[in-house]
Phi, psi and omega in degrees: 000125181258321187237127183237128175275119181240124180203184182166209184295148166284154186304316185292338177290340179258005182075024180252127184235001172205173185274009178261004182295136185291345181279339185300314180301329179289321176296317180295322178296321178298318179296314180301317180299327180278326182290320188302313176300324179290322176295320177299331180267006173107012175304136183242324186233134167250126184237125179234160175282349174078025176279152183289114185147220184306320181306308184285327176293328176292322176298314178304314180299315180299316181297324180289340181269350186299324180297322180278331181230081186297344178285345187286132174235152184233136183226144170245126175242102184272163182284328184210170183286151179048055181297340183271004187307320184259010180284164175292162180301319181299315179293322179297315180300316180298314181296312182296327175295317177297317181301328180288338187256340180284171185270336185203138176223139173206160173243136180295319177245130180277004178267159170292178183304127179236331182173176183299334182303333179292319177294320180296315180297318180299312183295322175306312182295313183295321176293324180289326186267359182240161181264346182188173182231139169250118189236122173274106185202137180236120183303324185289342178285346178077227184297154179165156184303327181290344182303319186286321180288329177297317179302316181292321180294321180292326174296316179294326177297315182290332181279316187220020174077019177305135183278130180238114179243130180241151173243122184264169176298323180297320180296317180292319181296324179298320178294317179298315181298317181298318180293320178297318179297316178298317179298316180299315179297320180296318179296316180297317180296321180295317178297321180294318180295319179299318182292328178295327187271353181292133181293141181282149182252000000 
């Protein structure tokens, strides 16, 4: 696999409204865990639609992996021009910083938002230009924007063997639980070391 489409929930669908939310690093770690074996096998491009949420967190993750995997390139292909126009200043700054660091950016439509057809055209292009999709989506969460792209990806999988990889909420929760447990163990070890160093009376 050379080109991977990475997408998932928009931030607000997860109840996340800024980049300081404690859940984001766990989502990024789940993405990293799935990307590394693919990079070891020759993955070259990560391509996202660039929506605020999983798409941009995946771009950040890709950029952090570039030192270890210099072949990796990251691209944002948006549905229409200036998708960040109505975002808050904080989100705009974050987005513009990512655009400066990724390898390629383009918009499928050079017009501002006009209708759903722009999203359909973008998804058509991304499905056509990639060998597989990494999708952060949980069936138990029910409705959500990734549901539609998953349906299309599964159709493509049945037609021509397109690879569909999903990251569920359980997988992300497991990473969070493991990290919390490690942190708890570290604190306990530190307390043990402190007690060992206390002078006897």
